[in-house]
Backbone bond lengths (Angstrom), bond angles and torsions (degrees), N, CA, C in turn:
res aa  C-N    CA-C-N  psi(-1)  N-CA   C-N-CA  omega(-1)  CA-C   N-CA-C  phi
1 S - - - 1.326 - - 1.623 117.09 -
2 R 1.255 118.34 167.87 1.445 117.83 -179.32 1.522 117.15 -55.28
3 G 1.402 114.75 -35.64 1.416 120.09 174.84 1.447 118.74 -69.23
4 S 1.395 109.85 -39.26 1.484 119.63 -173.95 1.590 111.99 -69.28
5 I 1.312 114.93 -26.39 1.411 117.63 -178.35 1.557 111.78 -80.17
6 G 1.434 117.18 -35.15 1.411 123.60 172.53 1.363 117.96 -76.32
7 G 1.367 120.74 -10.24 1.449 121.62 -178.39 1.500 111.85 61.48
8 N 1.332 118.97 -144.87 1.445 125.35 179.57 1.456 113.60 -100.07
9 S 1.312 115.11 1.70 1.530 113.03 175.08 1.490 111.66 -81.45
10 P 1.314 114.63 150.07 1.433 116.46 -179.10 1.610 107.83 -75.22
11 Q 1.285 111.91 161.26 1.466 122.03 -171.85 1.671 104.45 -67.36
12 T 1.393 116.50 133.62 1.360 118.15 -172.87 1.579 107.28 -118.06
13 R 1.385 114.40 137.56 1.352 122.13 174.69 1.544 111.76 -53.27
14 V 1.230 127.61 136.35 1.403 128.74 175.53 1.447 118.21 -104.82
15 D 1.411 118.51 4.00 1.383 121.53 179.41 1.564 107.03 -104.70
16 G 1.310 116.66 168.10 1.353 121.36 -175.55 1.536 121.72 92.01
17 A 1.144 119.07 177.54 1.508 122.45 -172.50 1.501 111.60 -74.09
18 N 1.395 118.95 -24.49 1.450 120.05 -175.23 1.472 112.48 -96.52
19 Q 1.332 116.24 15.63 1.540 111.48 175.10 1.568 116.84 -65.42
20 K 1.326 112.59 153.87 1.400 120.22 -176.51 1.498 107.40 -118.83
21 V 1.390 114.01 156.80 1.456 119.53 178.96 1.568 109.35 -63.56
22 T 1.161 122.89 -40.79 1.542 124.94 175.50 1.517 110.80 -65.18
23 D 1.326 122.69 -31.12 1.430 122.78 178.76 1.667 103.19 -71.22
24 L 1.299 119.28 -45.54 1.366 118.76 177.20 1.604 114.45 -59.25
25 L 1.325 116.66 -37.42 1.496 117.80 178.80 1.555 109.12 -77.67
26 R 1.277 121.30 -28.49 1.451 117.59 179.38 1.497 106.39 -75.26
27 A 1.283 117.52 -43.47 1.470 114.08 176.23 1.552 117.70 -56.00
28 H 1.326 111.83 -41.58 1.479 118.35 179.90 1.572 108.24 -66.20
29 L 1.252 119.65 -38.24 1.460 122.28 -174.32 1.473 112.63 -78.69
30 E 1.305 114.41 -6.40 1.570 119.68 172.18 1.590 112.31 -61.37
31 N 1.230 110.39 -20.72 1.606 116.98 177.64 1.515 108.92 -78.35
32 L 1.285 128.20 4.72 1.363 134.04 -178.69 1.606 111.99 -51.28
33 P 1.328 115.88 -44.87 1.391 112.98 176.89 1.460 120.07 -60.26
34 L 1.319 116.29 -28.10 1.567 123.63 171.18 1.445 110.05 -66.19
35 Y 1.291 115.64 -40.22 1.452 121.42 -179.40 1.491 105.96 -67.30
36 E 1.319 118.67 -48.03 1.477 118.42 -177.16 1.585 111.19 -59.11
37 E 1.362 114.91 -40.38 1.471 120.15 177.07 1.582 110.46 -59.19
38 Y 1.323 113.13 -44.09 1.561 119.81 -175.56 1.548 102.37 -66.67
39 L 1.324 123.09 -50.62 1.319 124.39 -178.72 1.522 117.91 -56.90
40 G 1.332 117.62 -37.84 1.405 124.62 174.35 1.503 111.42 -71.26
41 Q 1.298 124.20 -18.00 1.468 124.96 179.43 1.510 114.62 -106.75
42 H 1.303 118.81 -7.48 1.235 124.46 -170.72 1.501 117.72 -62.53
43 Q 1.357 117.42 -41.81 1.374 119.64 178.30 1.651 114.53 -66.81
44 S 1.225 112.70 -31.30 1.464 119.29 170.89 1.542 110.81 -65.38
45 I 1.229 115.97 -33.16 1.539 120.24 -177.59 1.475 110.10 -70.80
46 L 1.312 110.16 -50.66 1.541 117.55 174.68 1.559 111.41 -53.81
47 E 1.250 114.75 -48.22 1.460 118.95 -170.79 1.637 107.09 -71.57
48 G 1.319 115.55 -34.03 1.440 116.40 169.32 1.421 124.29 -64.33
49 I 1.342 111.72 -32.38 1.516 119.58 178.26 1.594 106.09 -72.07
50 Q 1.462 117.98 -39.88 1.361 122.93 178.01 1.467 115.74 -59.95
51 A 1.481 113.37 -43.57 1.365 121.76 178.40 1.463 116.12 -60.42
52 S 1.485 108.56 -42.28 1.512 114.26 -178.58 1.646 108.44 -65.60
53 V 1.342 116.75 -37.12 1.355 121.20 178.93 1.558 110.67 -56.89
54 K 1.342 118.05 -42.31 1.442 118.50 -175.53 1.448 111.96 -85.17
55 R 1.363 119.34 -19.75 1.459 121.61 179.91 1.469 116.57 -90.17
56 S 1.336 115.56 -30.99 1.466 119.17 -176.83 1.563 114.67 -121.30
57 R 1.354 107.11 114.50 1.539 112.80 -178.56 1.582 109.86 -62.22
58 K 1.379 119.81 -31.72 1.349 122.64 -179.59 1.628 109.65 -67.88
59 F 1.351 110.79 -48.92 1.415 109.53 175.92 1.405 119.03 -58.36
60 E 1.414 111.08 -40.14 1.475 117.42 -179.58 1.468 112.33 -59.69
61 Q 1.369 121.48 -36.38 1.428 133.14 177.46 1.446 112.01 -60.02
62 F 1.375 112.36 -48.79 1.422 125.21 176.93 1.582 109.82 -58.02
63 Y 1.384 109.50 -53.15 1.464 115.78 -178.24 1.533 111.60 -61.40
64 R 1.249 123.49 -43.18 1.510 128.05 175.75 1.536 109.90 -58.99
65 E 1.386 119.11 -47.85 1.338 125.77 -172.98 1.506 109.47 -66.03
66 F 1.353 117.28 -41.15 1.553 125.25 175.04 1.429 105.14 -55.45
67 E 1.317 122.51 -55.40 1.423 129.96 -171.64 1.610 110.57 -58.03
68 A 1.303 113.45 -28.03 1.459 119.55 -174.49 1.495 107.46 -81.27
69 E 1.281 117.64 -22.12 1.531 116.35 177.96 1.451 111.68 -62.72
70 K 1.361 116.93 147.17 1.388 124.90 175.49 1.463 114.31 -51.36
71 V 1.371 118.64 -45.80 1.416 126.59 -174.99 1.582 107.76 -62.30
72 C 1.173 123.24 -17.63 1.489 124.53 -178.01 1.578 101.84 -105.97
73 Y 1.294 111.94 82.18 1.536 121.84 176.69 1.465 115.48 -79.08
74 L 1.417 119.94 -10.34 1.352 124.17 173.80 1.586 109.60 -124.71
75 P 1.321 119.11 161.89 1.340 116.96 168.33 1.607 112.11 -57.55
76 Y 1.426 109.83 146.54 1.456 116.66 -169.36 1.597 106.17 -60.52
77 S 1.274 120.70 -43.06 1.522 122.20 -179.28 1.658 107.85 -57.76
78 A 1.258 115.41 -27.67 1.464 118.18 177.67 1.463 112.58 -69.60
79 F 1.244 116.02 -37.01 1.553 120.20 174.16 1.572 112.53 -66.77
80 V 1.345 114.89 -36.71 1.467 120.49 175.47 1.466 109.88 -66.35
81 L 1.287 117.33 -32.74 1.415 112.78 -178.80 1.507 113.18 -88.09
82 K 1.203 124.23 -14.73 1.518 125.05 -175.35 1.516 107.52 -57.96
83 P 1.257 125.56 -49.63 1.493 122.68 -172.26 1.512 112.62 -59.24
84 L 1.279 120.40 -14.86 1.537 124.55 173.29 1.475 112.44 -63.46
85 Y 1.412 114.99 -30.15 1.504 120.97 -176.06 1.459 109.09 -92.84
86 R 1.262 120.30 13.07 1.409 122.90 175.52 1.531 117.73 -61.73
87 L 1.353 113.81 -47.06 1.499 123.29 172.73 1.523 112.96 -55.59
88 H 1.275 112.72 -37.28 1.438 114.42 -179.72 1.419 106.77 -70.75
89 H 1.277 130.01 -33.27 1.432 128.42 -178.26 1.601 108.37 -70.29
90 Y 1.414 117.35 -40.50 1.417 125.27 172.64 1.483 108.82 -54.54
91 L 1.326 117.14 -51.18 1.416 121.37 -177.64 1.504 111.99 -60.13
92 T 1.312 119.95 -38.48 1.457 122.94 175.17 1.515 112.74 -61.73
93 I 1.324 117.91 -43.92 1.425 124.94 173.55 1.531 110.88 -55.47
94 L 1.305 116.85 -48.11 1.364 114.57 -174.28 1.612 115.71 -75.98
95 E 1.399 111.21 -22.64 1.442 111.92 170.71 1.494 117.64 -71.81
96 C 1.457 114.15 -33.75 1.499 118.01 173.33 1.566 108.14 -66.00
97 L 1.377 115.85 -41.89 1.439 120.11 -175.35 1.545 108.88 -62.77
98 C 1.294 114.60 -39.41 1.525 117.56 -178.36 1.535 110.67 -68.56
99 N 1.379 116.90 -41.75 1.489 120.37 177.97 1.530 109.78 -63.13
100 H 1.364 114.22 -33.63 1.468 115.64 -179.04 1.518 109.23 -73.23
101 Y 1.286 115.95 -41.07 1.471 119.02 -172.57 1.543 108.50 -71.04
102 S 1.392 118.01 -34.38 1.380 122.62 -176.02 1.519 112.41 -69.71
103 S 1.422 113.93 -22.43 1.480 111.41 -176.55 1.589 110.51 -81.34
104 N 1.313 118.15 -9.20 1.481 120.45 -177.18 1.467 108.54 -129.20
105 N 1.258 118.99 13.96 1.638 120.99 -177.63 1.523 111.22 50.42
106 H 1.271 117.95 53.08 1.446 127.01 -171.54 1.591 101.70 -69.75
107 P 1.383 118.81 144.85 1.486 122.40 178.61 1.475 114.50 -70.48
108 E 1.350 120.70 -9.17 1.493 125.97 -176.67 1.483 103.92 -97.88
109 L 1.303 124.96 -4.34 1.498 123.33 -171.15 1.532 113.38 -58.43
110 R 1.338 118.50 -46.33 1.396 123.93 177.03 1.438 111.37 -55.58
111 E 1.280 119.44 -47.96 1.381 122.85 -178.00 1.513 117.29 -69.05
112 A 1.384 110.11 -34.43 1.418 117.07 170.60 1.578 117.13 -62.78
113 I 1.414 108.05 -39.12 1.449 112.56 -179.20 1.543 112.81 -67.22
114 A 1.351 114.11 -34.69 1.509 125.80 -175.03 1.613 100.73 -63.95
115 L 1.221 113.85 -52.58 1.527 120.78 -177.85 1.433 112.43 -57.43
116 K 1.364 117.02 -43.21 1.559 121.92 179.68 1.417 105.98 -69.15
117 T 1.341 131.68 -38.20 1.302 134.32 178.26 1.504 115.09 -59.80
118 N 1.314 110.68 -51.22 1.556 118.03 178.34 1.516 111.47 -65.78
119 L 1.359 113.68 -43.32 1.514 117.38 178.14 1.572 110.71 -63.64
120 N 1.242 117.35 -44.85 1.513 120.59 -179.95 1.645 107.38 -55.40
121 Q 1.451 114.23 -40.35 1.498 113.15 178.27 1.539 112.32 -63.31
122 Q 1.373 117.57 -34.53 1.425 122.09 -178.23 1.653 107.35 -70.34
123 V 1.349 115.13 -39.24 1.451 116.00 179.58 1.529 111.26 -67.47
124 N 1.285 114.37 -41.02 1.541 115.22 175.68 1.392 108.45 -65.96
125 A 1.206 131.90 -39.45 1.544 133.32 -178.59 1.458 107.91 -59.93
126 G 1.317 122.52 -32.71 1.470 123.53 -176.22 1.356 115.26 -105.19
127 H 1.395 120.32 6.92 1.374 119.94 -175.96 1.514 116.68 -65.20
128 Q 1.317 116.26 -40.44 1.484 122.23 179.88 1.516 108.48 -60.50
129 Q 1.336 120.49 -46.41 1.342 121.89 -174.82 1.593 107.34 -68.88
130 L 1.236 119.34 -37.59 1.451 124.74 175.84 1.450 111.35 -59.88
131 M 1.431 120.73 -42.77 1.563 122.54 -175.35 1.544 103.45 -74.94
132 S 1.295 119.25 -34.35 1.493 121.42 179.58 1.508 114.95 -63.37
133 A 1.448 112.42 -42.06 1.472 118.97 177.64 1.606 105.42 -66.26
134 A 1.292 118.11 -50.26 1.407 117.54 -178.64 1.440 117.95 -56.13
135 Q 1.436 114.96 -39.34 1.515 122.00 177.23 1.600 109.85 -63.45
136 Y 1.291 108.95 -38.88 1.479 115.71 -178.32 1.689 111.41 -59.88
137 V 1.419 106.36 -52.06 1.379 113.83 -179.62 1.570 115.82 -58.66
138 K 1.329 113.53 -40.28 1.461 119.51 173.47 1.477 114.93 -63.20
139 L 1.288 120.21 -47.79 1.431 123.32 167.06 1.476 118.47 -46.79
140 V 1.288 109.38 -46.71 1.508 114.70 -176.22 1.577 108.37 -66.64
141 E 1.322 115.83 -43.50 1.458 115.59 -174.77 1.485 107.54 -75.40
142 V 1.315 124.63 -24.97 1.455 121.18 173.98 1.523 112.93 -69.86
143 E 1.355 113.05 -41.81 1.456 119.73 174.02 1.459 113.55 -54.83
144 R 1.271 112.31 -49.67 1.563 116.65 -175.95 1.521 107.90 -64.02
145 D 1.367 123.37 -26.91 1.379 119.05 177.66 1.567 117.56 -90.60
146 L 1.280 115.11 2.85 1.455 121.27 -179.89 1.686 108.37 -106.27
147 V 1.358 106.94 137.89 1.435 119.67 177.46 1.483 108.78 -105.16
148 G 1.482 117.31 120.57 1.411 115.89 175.55 1.465 111.30 108.30
149 L 1.376 119.39 0.94 1.347 125.66 178.80 1.541 114.61 -143.39
150 D 1.307 122.62 105.24 1.390 124.03 -171.59 1.567 115.57 -105.15
151 N 1.338 113.00 -2.64 1.590 108.40 -175.67 1.543 105.14 -127.98
152 L 1.338 114.22 53.77 1.491 116.93 176.37 1.446 112.01 -70.41
153 V 1.322 118.63 -35.90 1.585 118.46 -179.24 1.457 108.08 -79.67
154 Q 1.365 111.58 113.13 1.479 118.91 179.41 1.543 107.54 -133.00
155 P 1.370 116.70 149.81 1.482 119.99 -179.26 1.562 108.59 -56.74
156 G 1.348 117.88 132.76 1.321 125.14 176.24 1.540 118.64 79.29
157 R 1.224 113.35 -4.24 1.602 121.56 -179.02 1.507 107.68 -76.27
158 I 1.280 123.79 133.70 1.400 127.27 -170.98 1.605 105.59 -122.12
159 F 1.187 119.24 127.33 1.591 118.59 166.52 1.467 112.08 -73.58
160 V 1.283 118.69 130.64 1.448 120.96 175.66 1.537 118.77 -112.55
161 R 1.320 117.26 -42.96 1.437 116.66 173.84 1.386 112.76 -167.73
162 E 1.350 125.30 165.20 1.395 134.55 179.58 1.570 110.22 -143.78
163 G 1.238 113.58 146.17 1.502 120.21 175.97 1.534 111.52 179.07
164 C 1.344 113.36 179.96 1.420 122.98 178.41 1.437 113.92 -99.65
165 L 1.297 120.08 132.86 1.507 127.72 173.67 1.555 109.26 -129.56
166 Q 1.363 110.39 164.61 1.389 116.60 169.49 1.349 116.45 -102.68
167 K 1.369 117.94 113.81 1.403 127.52 -174.48 1.600 108.56 -88.82
168 L 1.470 119.34 125.21 1.376 120.80 -179.18 1.703 108.90 -90.41
169 S 1.351 106.22 124.61 1.457 108.19 176.30 1.535 105.20 -135.32
170 R 1.354 112.86 -171.62 1.510 115.27 -174.32 1.494 111.59 -69.47
171 K 1.349 122.74 -12.92 1.471 125.90 177.93 1.672 104.40 -96.51
172 G 1.251 117.46 9.31 1.559 117.12 -176.12 1.465 113.54 93.75
173 Y 1.211 115.41 -161.78 1.476 120.14 -175.07 1.506 111.33 -79.50
174 Q 1.293 118.31 131.77 1.459 124.83 178.63 1.490 105.92 -126.86
175 Q 1.259 114.12 136.81 1.535 117.02 178.38 1.536 111.13 -77.76
176 R 1.250 119.53 130.58 1.453 123.55 176.29 1.598 112.33 -127.23
177 M 1.161 115.94 152.80 1.536 121.63 174.38 1.517 109.57 -94.67
178 F 1.220 119.05 118.39 1.528 122.18 -175.18 1.625 107.56 -108.34
179 F 1.436 107.34 143.39 1.524 111.24 174.97 1.427 105.24 -129.01
180 L 1.227 112.80 117.09 1.593 122.33 179.59 1.528 109.92 -90.52
181 L 1.340 119.05 113.65 1.379 121.25 174.98 1.583 109.01 -109.99
182 S 1.289 117.48 -179.35 1.509 119.57 -174.05 1.598 110.97 -68.58
183 D 1.356 114.92 -29.56 1.384 119.30 -178.48 1.599 120.58 -120.02
184 V 1.323 113.52 -4.39 1.460 116.99 -177.37 1.566 106.71 -158.33
185 L 1.405 110.84 151.42 1.413 123.29 178.30 1.480 102.55 -117.19
186 L 1.440 112.41 123.61 1.399 125.78 169.67 1.425 114.68 -100.49
187 Y 1.354 118.67 138.59 1.416 122.17 170.04 1.518 110.47 -127.87
188 T 1.325 116.35 134.82 1.372 127.64 -170.02 1.478 116.01 -139.12
189 N 1.336 118.10 172.40 1.440 123.03 166.49 1.476 111.66 -133.94
190 R 1.403 113.70 155.97 1.345 113.86 -172.87 1.675 110.24 -75.54
191 T 1.360 113.69 145.76 1.477 116.23 179.97 1.490 107.80 -84.52
192 S 1.307 111.08 175.74 1.521 117.45 170.92 1.427 116.86 -88.96
193 A 1.223 122.44 10.04 1.462 127.58 173.17 1.443 111.70 -68.64
194 P 1.434 114.99 146.40 1.395 119.59 -170.84 1.676 110.74 -62.86
195 S 1.457 109.46 -34.75 1.481 111.62 176.51 1.598 111.77 -75.25
196 L 1.271 117.70 168.43 1.426 124.40 -179.01 1.617 106.56 -78.69
197 Q 1.226 121.66 94.74 1.322 122.78 175.36 1.605 118.73 -132.56
198 F 1.167 122.68 156.62 1.474 123.55 -174.64 1.562 111.10 -136.03
199 K 1.378 113.35 130.21 1.435 121.66 175.02 1.508 113.75 -83.84
200 V 1.274 113.35 124.60 1.418 118.95 175.33 1.437 120.19 -67.85
201 H 1.333 119.31 116.25 1.480 118.76 -179.52 1.433 116.01 -99.96
202 G 1.345 116.72 -19.92 1.542 123.92 -176.58 1.331 114.95 -158.67
203 Q 1.342 117.56 143.93 1.480 120.85 173.02 1.530 105.92 -127.23
204 L 1.322 115.51 122.85 1.514 124.57 179.69 1.579 111.21 -107.19
205 P 1.283 115.16 100.91 1.468 113.82 172.09 1.538 116.35 -53.38
206 L 1.230 119.03 135.86 1.549 115.23 -177.24 1.439 115.95 -81.10
207 R 1.343 114.70 -13.70 1.499 115.90 -176.91 1.491 109.23 -70.91
208 G 1.289 112.28 115.88 1.577 123.76 176.06 1.503 103.90 89.81
209 V 1.373 127.07 1.34 1.380 118.40 174.78 1.473 114.22 -74.94
210 M 1.308 117.84 148.09 1.469 125.16 177.13 1.500 109.66 -127.04
211 V 1.351 119.34 133.50 1.458 123.12 177.85 1.589 106.71 -108.37
212 E 1.314 112.45 124.85 1.598 121.99 177.00 1.432 105.42 -115.28
213 E 1.353 108.08 140.37 1.526 114.63 170.38 1.553 111.96 -84.59
214 T 1.337 118.06 134.18 1.454 119.14 -179.12 1.504 106.66 -115.93
215 E 1.353 110.64 178.30 1.433 122.07 174.21 1.558 107.17 -76.64
216 S 1.394 108.41 160.87 1.532 114.38 -177.67 1.505 106.32 -65.19
217 R 1.316 107.14 148.04 1.428 115.75 178.54 1.633 109.58 -129.63
218 M 1.328 116.24 134.07 1.385 123.96 177.55 1.600 110.63 46.19
219 G 1.355 109.76 44.17 1.390 115.90 178.10 1.530 126.00 77.08
220 A 1.345 106.07 3.77 1.454 117.35 -178.88 1.567 112.51 -101.02
221 A 1.376 113.48 126.54 1.613 116.40 177.46 1.472 109.85 -94.22
222 H 1.400 105.13 170.62 1.583 117.63 -179.96 1.486 106.75 62.07
223 C 1.286 120.37 47.23 1.444 123.39 177.84 1.598 110.28 -84.57
224 F 1.321 117.55 148.01 1.410 121.48 174.85 1.579 112.00 -154.55
225 T 1.270 112.77 157.65 1.537 118.27 178.94 1.412 111.66 -122.66
């Protein structure tokens, strides 16, 4: 809250020749209530964007065209997500400041430590919402890149990892792109489309699945079934 960041110290003017770094940081962190409001609504914003993409062809076209612009060097949803990490950047700044102040017994050290402690509490309080939003964004991006699977985003589903593996079949080893989620393993191969997309060839529910390391086959190491 606004009061918790300031501690028990009276509000200090941050203009003039006598301003301190901690005064500037405290004044900046007074906007935390706006951040908390944004954090609370962020998931619904992401879900609303995704719903509009699926519902409106016109909005989807605008969305894709914007992402094709050079200025949009990340997926649009990633840009929407980036402000949630702002407090982590502020916390990193305060940690560096405290380390610097502690090395020379700076008079602002106690105030900087108090700010860092209070900000760390805010970061921890919003951690779960941040992770939930990041997971949603990742699942949406993976779903968009897959052909043959339209319902990847499911309540409680968590993205774990993605990467290329060699799948052994009757034709020998074939490179496949695997997507490991908390409840299912997908194996795909890249399509011939200009955009980076993968066609789903199989879904392996993880319930009851066992992974066993096996001996090398056909000169390939790190094999498993």
